[in-house]
N, C-alpha and C positions, 0 to 999 in steps of 0.2 A: 558688436553683434556676434563674434566669436564667443565671448563670454556668456551672452545670454543663450546661445545655442547649447553650450556645455551644461550651463545650469538646467537648461529645459531636459537634456538627456538625463541628467542625474536624478532629476525630479520624476521624470518617467520610469526609470529604473526602479526608483523607490516605490512608485505606486504599482508597478507591477509585481515586486516582491511582496509587498503588503497585501495584495489581492490573492497572490499565489498561496500565501499563508493563512488566509481568513478561512473560517469554517462555515460552510453553507448551513442556513437556518435550519434545513431539515435534518442535517448531522447534529447541530447543537439541541434541538428538540429531542431527538433519539438518545444522546448522550445524557441529558438531563433526566429523562424518563427512566433510563437504565441506572441511574444514581452514580454515574462515572464521575470520580472526584479528583481525576488528575487531568492536567491539560492535554487536548488533542495536538500533537505537533506535526503530523503529517496524516494523509488521508486519501483515499481514493474510493470509487463506488463501482459496484456490479452487481449482477445477478448471481450470487454465489449458489443459490439453491434454486432449482427449477420452480417456475411460477411464483418467485418471492423477489420482486425487485425492491429497490430502496435500501439495500444494506451498504454498509460502509466497512472497509477496512481501515485502521486506525493504528497509529502509534501514540502511546501515552508515555509519558516522561516520568521518571522517578526522582526523588530527591537527590539520590546519587546520579552517578553518569549511567546513561542507558535508560531502558525501559522496556516496555512490552508492546508486542502487535497484537491487536485485537480484531474481531469482527463485531460490528453492531448491528443487529437486525432492526428492522422497521417496529417490531413489537418489543424492542428493548431487551432482547436476549443477547447475552455477550458470550462470545466464543474465544477463548484464547489461542493464539497460534504459537507464539514463541517470544523469546527475549530479543534484545539488541544492546550492544555495548556502547555504541558512541552515539552518532546522529542517526535518526531513522531515513531510511530511503525505502519506499514501497511503491509498487506499482501494480494495477489491476489491467488484466488481459482477458479478451474474449478467447474463446477456444481456438479459433482461427489465428488470433494473433499469436498465442501462445505456441502453437504448432509452428508459426514462421520463425519465432525467436528460437526454437529448438533447433531448427535448420541453421539459423545464424551461429548458434553456439557450436554446432558440429563442424562448421567450416572454419571456425576460428583457430589462428595459432596460439592465442594468448589467454582465451577462456576456456575452461575445461569442465565439463558437466553435461546435464541434459535435462528436459524438461518433457514430462510424458503424462499429459492430461488425460484423464480416463472418461470424464463426462463430458456433455455439452454445456457446461456452466462456465462462470468466470474462475480464472486462476489468479491468486494473490502471490507476488514474489516480493521478497523484501531481504535487504541485507542485514544479517546477524551482526556482523563486524565490518571492517573496512574491505574486506576481500571476499567474504563468503555470503552468497545470496541462497535462500530457500524459498521453495514454492509450495503453495498449498492449494487444496481444492475440497469441496464438501463432498464427503461421501454419503449417498442417500442410504446405503446399507449399513454403514455403522453409525450414522448420525453425528458425525464429528468431522472436522477438517483434517485431512491426511496430507502428509507430504507427497508431492508428486514430481520432484525434482529440486535441481538448483545447479549452481555453478561456482567456481572460484576463478577470481581475476587475477 
């Protein structure tokens, strides 16, 4: 019985990992429409531009180590955010979540930095390497994603 329980736990863990890494149909459709030719290895979604839901922040890997962080909008427009050197690690936060994260960073003895969202839209934060995270938000005035903070662990 113990062995069956252990096998069941391993199987459930494998299924949850496979599910966590799968790409939703909507993202696959937008990536194909945009002509994205590299695999999406991480993703999150949010309303990065006011009134334009259905966008995804993604990590795409290159042949060499690392890759690029991008935003794919529902109309197949691609915005480049920046590079990463190892494994991708990105998260999307609402404005309120980003503000709470900034408070947490400010109280930490081991994490140094800040997050200062400027608009009431989602914020994308991603690790450029093992210890440095960078955060972006869409600037409606400039028409591009701009850096709004980051931290070092």
